[in-house]
N, C-alpha and C positions, 0 to 999 in steps of 0.2 A: 758486760757492757751492752745495754740495749738502747740504741738510738734509731731504731727502725721508724718509730712514730715521728720523730723529729725530721728524719729524711723524707718521709712521706709528706710531712707538712711543708717542707721546702719545695717539693715538686708541685703541690697544690698552689702554693704562693706564686710559683713561676707561671702556672697556667692562668691564674687570676690576672697577673700583671700583663700577660700576653694579650688576653682578650680585652682588658681595660684599655691598653694603649692602642690597639688596632681598630677599635670601634669608634664611630663618629659620636661625639659627645659635646654637651654644653660646657662652657667654661664657668663653673660654679665655685663659690668659696668652699663648699663642703667637699668638692673634688680635691682641693689642696689638703684638707684635713684627712681625707681618706688615704691620700698618698703618704701622708705623715704616719698614719696608723699602720699602713702596709709596711713602711720602712722600719718602724719600731718593732713590729711583730717579727719581721724577717730577721732583724738584728738579734731579737730575743732567741729565735730558733738557732741562729748561728752560735751565739754565746752559750746556749744550753748544750749544744753538741760539743763546743770547745771546752766547756767546763767539765763535762763527763770525760772527754779525752785527757784533759790536763790532770784530773784527779787520778785516772787510771795510770797515768805515766808520770806522776809527781816525783817519783824517785829519780827521773831523768831531767826534771825541770826545776828551775829556781822556785822556792816557796813563794817568793813575792809575786812571781808571774802567775802561779796557780791561784793565789788569793785574788790577784787583780782580775783574772778572767771570771772567777766565781762571783766576785762582787759586781763586776760589770753586768753579768747576767741578772743579778738582783736589781740593779739600777734600771735595766730595760723593762723589767716587770712593772716597776713604779711608773716609769715613763709611759708605758703602754696604757695604764689606767688614767694617767694625766691627759694624754692625747685623746682618749675616748671621751673624757669630760669636755675637752675643747670641742670635739666633734659635735657633741650634743648642744653645747652652749651657742656655738655659731649658727646652728640650725634654728634655734629659738629666736635669736635676735636678728639674724639675717643682715647684720651690719658689718661693713668692712672695718670700721673703727673698733667694734667689739671683738672682731676676729683678731686684730692686731693686739688688743689688750690681753686676749687669752693666750696668744703666742708668747707674749712677754711673761705672763703668769706661769705658763707651763715651763718656759725656759728657766725662770728663777727657781720654781719649786723643784724641777729636776736637778738643778745644780745643788740646791740645799740638800736634797735627798742623797745625791752622790757623796757629798761631804760627810753626812751622817753615817752612811753605809761604810765609807772609807775608814772612819774612826772606830766603829763598833767591831767587836771581835766576831770572827766566823770560824766554825769548826767543820772538819771534813770527816765524813763517814764513808769508808770503802771496805766492805767485808762481805763475803759470801755472795758476791755478784751484785750487791746493792751499793749504789753510789748516790750520795746526797750531801747537802750541807745543812748545818744547824747552828744555833747560837743567836745572840742578841741582834745581829745584823739581819738575819733571816726573819726573826720575829718582827723587827721594825719594818722590814719590807712588806710583810703581810699586813701589818697594821695600817701603814700608809696606803697600800693598794686598796684595802677594804674600805678605808675612809673615802677614798676617791670613788669607789663603786657606789657607796652609800650616797655620796653627793650626786652621782649620776641618776640613781633611782629617784632621789628627791627632786631633781630638776625635771625629769621626765614626768613625774606626777604633778608637780606644781604648774608646769607649762604645757600640759598635755594638749590643750586646745590650740596652742600656738604652733605645735610641731606638726609636721606632715604625718598623717596616721600611719603610713607605711614605714616611715623612719622611726616612729615611736615603737611600732611592733618589732622592727628589726633590731633596734638597740636593746629592747627588753630581752629578746631571744638571745642575743649575744651575751648580755650580762648574766643571764641565768646559766648559760653554758660555762662561762668563765668562773662563776661563783662555785658551781658544783665541782669543777676541776680543781680550783684552789683549795676548797674544803677537803676534797679527797686526798690531794697531795700533802696537805698540812697534817692530816690524821695518819697518813701512811706515806712516809717519805720515800719509800721504794717505788711508788707509782709516780713517775715523772710525766704527768699528763697536762700540766698547765700550758706548756708551749703548744701542744697540738690543739688544746681547747681554744687557744687564741687564734689559731689558724681557722678552726671551724667558725669562730666569731667573725673573722674577716670574710669567710666564704658566705656566711649568712648576710653580712652587710653588703657584699657585692651583689648577690643575687636579688635581694629585696630592694636595696637603696641605690647602689652605684652602678648597677648594670646598665650601660648606655642603651642596650637594645630595648629596655622598657620605656624609653623616651622616644623611640623611633616609630614612625608610621611605616608599616610593612609594605604598603603598596607603592609609596612614593619615595621613601628614603628620607623624607623631611621629618622634623621633630613633630610630636603629637601635641594635643592640647594640654595634657598633664605637664609636659615639658615647658609649654608656654607659661603656665602659671608659676612653675618653679623658677623659671628664668626671670620673669617680670618681678617676682617677689625679691629675687636676688638683686636686680637692678635698683629697685626701690630702696632696699637696705643700704645700697651704696650711695644713694642720692643721685643716681645716674638718670639723666633726662634723655629720652630717645624719641624717634619718630616711628610711627607704625602705619603700615599700609595693608589694608584688607582688600584682597583681589577676589572678585566673584565673577563667574561667567556661566552662561547657559546657552542652549540651542537658540539661534536667532531665526529659525525657520519654523513654520507651522508643523511640518512633518518631523517625526522623531528620527534620531539617528539609530542605525542598527547597533547591536552590542559591539560588534567588531570595530565599526567606525568610531563609536564613542570611546572605546578602549584605546584605539590608536591616537585619537585626538588628546585624550587624557595624558598619555605618555609624552606626546609632543609638547603639551603645555608644561608638564613637569620638567622636561629637559630644558625648556626655555627659561622657566623661573629659576632652575638650578644654576643657570649660567650667570645669574645676577649675584655675584660673589660678595657684594657689600652687605647683603641682608642675611640675617639668621631667620630661616623660614620654617613655619609651622603649618601643618595641615589641620584646618578646623572642620571641614566637611568634604563631601565628594568633589565639589568644584569650588572650594573656597580656601584661600591661603592667607595666612597672617605673616607679614614680612616686617622684621624689626631692624631698623637702621640706627647706627650710632650718630649719624649726622643728618640734618634736614636736607642738605644739598644732595646727599646720596639718594634719599628717598624721592626727591623731586626729579632727579635724573632718571631714576627707575620708572617713575610714572610716565615720563615721555617715551621711554623705551617700550614699556608695556602697551601704551596706547597705540604706538606706531605698529607694533606687531599684531595687535588685535584688529587693526584696520585691514589686515590681509587675511586671506582664507587659510583654513587648516585642513588636515587630513591628507591621506596619500594622494587623493585626486586634486588637492589644492582647490576645493570647491565649497568647503563648509565654512560659513561665517558664524562667529560666536558673539553673543551680546555681552559686553563687558561692563562691570560696575566696580568703581574704585572708591574706597573710603579712606581718606588720608587724615590720620590723627597727627597733627603737626607736632604736638608735644605731649609727654606724659606727666608734665609738671603737676597738673591738677588731679591726676588719678589717685584715688584714695587707697584702693586695694587692687591687687593684681587681677583678681577675679572679676573686677568691674569692667575690664576691657571688652570682653565679649558682650556684656550687657549694653555698653555704650554703642558698640557697632550695631547691635540689634535695634536699638532705639533710632540710630541714624538711618537704618534701612527702612524703618516705618515712616520716617519723616521725608525720605528721599522724594517720593512721588509728589509731596506737597510743595517742597521748596527748591528742588534741584532737577534740572533736565540734562546737565552735562554728564560725561562719564565719571567725573571726579566730584565726590562730595567731601568738602574740607571740614574736618572736625577740629575746631580750634578751642581755646579755653572757654570762650563764650558758650559754645555748643555743649561742652562737657559740663559746665556749671548749670546750664539749663536742664540737661538730662538728670543731673544729681538733684536739682530742685524738683523735677517731676517724680523721681524716685522717693524723695522725702514726702511729697504730697501723697503719693500712693500709700506710703506707710501710714501717714496721718489719716487717710480715709479708712484703712483697715483697722487702725486703733480706735477710731471714732465709732465704727460699726461694732467692734467687739466690746467697747465700753459704753454703748448706748448713748452716744453723744450726737447722733444724727437726729435732726428734728425736721418737722414738716410745718412750714408757714403757709398761711392762706391769704390770698388777695381777693377781696370781694369784687364781684362783677355786677354792674347796675343794668337793669332791664329798662329800656326807655318806654316800652309798652306798658309795663306794670308799675312803673315809677317806684321801684324798690330793688333791693339786692336779691337776686334769685339764684345766683350761682357763685362759685369761687374757684380760683385756680390753686391747686396744691403745689408748693414749691419746696424743694429740698434745701436744707441748710445744715451746716456742721458747726457745733459749738466747741470752741477750743477749751483746753483744760482751765484756762484763766477766766472762762465765762464769755469771752468775746465771740461774736458770730462771724464765721468765715464765709464770705460771699461766694456764691456758686461759680462765679467767673474764675476763681482761683483753684477749683478742684474738678469741675465738670469735664473739662477737656481731658485731664489726666485720667479721670474715671472711665471715660469713653475709650481712651487709648489702651488702657490696661485691662478693660473688660469688667472693672469693678462697678460700672454703671448698671450692670444686671442686678447686682446685690442692692445697690442704692435704690434702683427703680422698684424692686420688690419690697424694700423696706417702706418706701413712700406709699405704695399701693396698699400694703397691709395696714399702715397707720391710718390711711383714709377709711379703710373698711372698719377699723376700730372706732373712729370718730362717728361714722354713720350709725354704728350700733349704739355707742354710748350717748349720743345726742340725737334727739328727734329733729333733724335739721329741717324737715319739711314743715313742721309746725312753726319754725322760725322763718319760713319762706324760702329756704335754700332747696331747690329742686334737684340739683345734681352738683357734683364736684368734678372739675377738670384736672386731669393728670397728664403731665408731659411724658412723651416717649422719645428717647434719643434714637439716633440712627442705628446704634448698636442694638438697642432693644428691639427695634422693628425687624432687624435681621436675625433675631434670636428665635430658633424654631419652637422652643417650648414656652414662648411667652403666653400664648392663649391658655395652654394647659395649666401653667402656674397661676395665672390670674383667676381662672375659673375655680381652681382649687381653693384659693383664698376667699373668694366670694362665697363659696359653699361653706367653708370653715366658719365664717362669721355671719352666715345667713343674710347677706347683703343683697338688696334689690339691684340687679345689674343696670336698671334704668337710672340709678342714682349716680352713675359714673360715665364720664365722657373722656376718652383718651385722645390726646393731641398728638398728631403725627406731624413731622416737619416736612418741608418741601423736598429736601435732599433725601429724606427717608423714603419718600414715595418713588424715588428713582433707584436707589441702591437696594439690591436684594428684593426687588419688587414682588417676585413670586411668593417668597416667604412672608412678606408683609401682608399681601392679600389673603393668604391662607390664614394667618393669625386674625386678620380683621373679620373675615367671614365666620370663623369659629366664635369669636366674641360677639358679633352682631346677632348670631343665632340665639344667644342667651339674653340679649337685650342691651348690650353695651353699645353706646353710640361713639362716633368719631368726629373730631374736628381737625381741619387742616390749618396748622399753626404757621405763623410768620409768612402769610401770603403777601407777595409783593417783593420778596427778596430771592436771591439764588436763581435757579433755573426753572422755577415754577411758572406755569401759564394757565389759562383757563381750561385747556385740554385736560390737565391733571385733575381739576375739580370734576370734570365730566367722568373721567376714568376711575377715580377713587371713590369708594362708597362712604362718603363723609356726609354729615348732617349740618355741620357748622364750618364757616370759614372765618379765620381770624386775620384781620389786616395788621401787618407788622407796623410798629410805631414809626418806622422810617417812611412807609407809604402814607400813613396818616398825617405825619408832619409835612410831607411833600404836598398834600392836598391844600394846605394853608399857605405854602410858600410860592407856588408858581402855577400857572395855568395848565401846563402839561400834566402835572400831578393831579390836578382837579379832574381833567378830562379822563385820565386813566382810571381813577377811582370811581368816577360816575359810571363809566362803561362797565367796569367790573361789578359794581353794585347791581346794575340793571340785569346783567347776565346771571349773577348769583341768585337774585331774588326770583327770577323767572324759573330757576331750577328748584325753587321752594326750599332753599337753604337759608339758614340764619347767619347773620354777620355780627362779629365782635370786632370792635376797633380798640386796639391797644395803644398805650402810651399817651393817654389824655392827661394833661397836667394843668390846663387852664379852663376857667369857666366858659369863656367864649368858644373854645374848641368843643366843649361838651354841648353847648347850646346849638352850635352849627350842625354837628353830627346828629343831634336829636331831631333837628328839623329835616335832615336828609333822609331819615328813616332807618338809621343804623339800629339794629336790634339790641345790642349790648355794648356798654362802655366800660372799659377797664383802664385804670391808670392811677397815678398819684393824686389826681384831682380829688378822688374819693378816699383812697387809702393806700398806704404802702402795705406790702405783705406783713401779716401779723402772726404772732405766736398763737397757738390754738385757743387758749383761754381768752386772749384779747380779741381774737376774731369772733368768738361766740358772743362776747359782751358787745362788740361793735354791731353785730347783726341784730341782737336783741334791742339795742338802743335805737338804731336807725330804721329798722323795719316796723317798729311800733309807732313811730311818729308820722 
């Protein structure tokens, strides 16, 4: 009688259970399935040992008892494969309702299997030290177990994208071990290895999937980001709506903390956050924590507590103040995917400076929907770029001196798949925020270069084309390098291009902007200061920035006709700009009387709907040919 392997398996099972129960862990539905698997495998080991003992001592025991023990062992093997199938299926669906369905199916199937095994005959072999059972009940057990294993393989393959990759790998490893052991024991009944193989499968499952340590941040003892995604996916599967608080802090002083001081403060913060027992806390970065609350009231109470504590100093000397930022996601009702949570917090951090000055930024359903809309717009821009649906429109600009159209402004547009034009107001802001404006800007610049090569615009009277630069582009260090490369690629005269910078762009990242401007001016590109009259711009910026043209914003132009103050401001600005030998473009002209008045004032160029809306490239060429020839 050889039960050493089974006894070793029981010891291993005990060690697994000890570590599993004593470690901090998330309360997940797969945890319940793991406990069920552990229980079934442990029972299988016990009945494996009991069946061997019963067979060896059957002369002292009732035959019915021996058969009952042997058949119960067979039933545990089937139940083991059924629970494994349940474990896989609840991970795929992540639904509490689905979990209950599989518990019911498992219970019914196990009961039916028990009845089948009970009525099928079983035979016992005990000779020359070999002990095993055989017969139709054993064959039925193997058939049902293998069918269940085949179903597991099928589910893993079919839903591999929905499963956690680690869980998928762990389950496959477990199944391979079990199949090899089952095949070995089926071919050689003397080798009783199925029970121990099941233990190895549980060990693999624990180490790869259910080991609580893998979800713990070693420095703080909080859960890590991997655990956050698993936990939120679980809550979503249950339909559970929670409140989430993102806590960020940093040094509130100009001088940096020493490593020792920073370490002590970090421990102090961790101890404080750990004391908030209502939250399940996850560490997302060195000084950022995600706290999940079952109730909104608990989260709001925690906010008050956290704000009150961060109003006080930290450190052993009680002298260090920390800058606190709180992002309060009131509800996860509108969250589509667990992984979206960090993205939404990241977007909220980007918006914080614009819209919020207090410690707490509230992320309600409106904010979440807006962020999702931005993400959808970002995807739309990427798809439009990849599918060549980004287009460049041109708006003609009239020269009052030459009495014809001498230039045009290039404007980016996106065409939807249904052919409709998406206006820039719906995507430019998102493109700037996401950084896609760099790709869009380069696309526009390259298309202008292609137009300048394909059409001899100077013969049509167009001396140059104006191209807008966003704030993000102006702060892009390789802007000049990229644009010079494109002009050289298409052999474009740099004098045919004027780049428009905005007033805000002349403030943000000014050193990078000036470096780009100087490089481009050296090859012959000129610059215009766009939207003059709005934002923080004043005449000093015109003096400081190496621009050749100043464009009056449509708001400033309209103010000229509405009130005396607007007229005085515009007259003063015009006088100063002309004395600097700069040209002036007035935007937003929509009526004939506006055009005539500005023409009399000596405005150099007029741009607006009075002449033309922005046009597609071919329509623009036709418009210029028709109007400049008359």
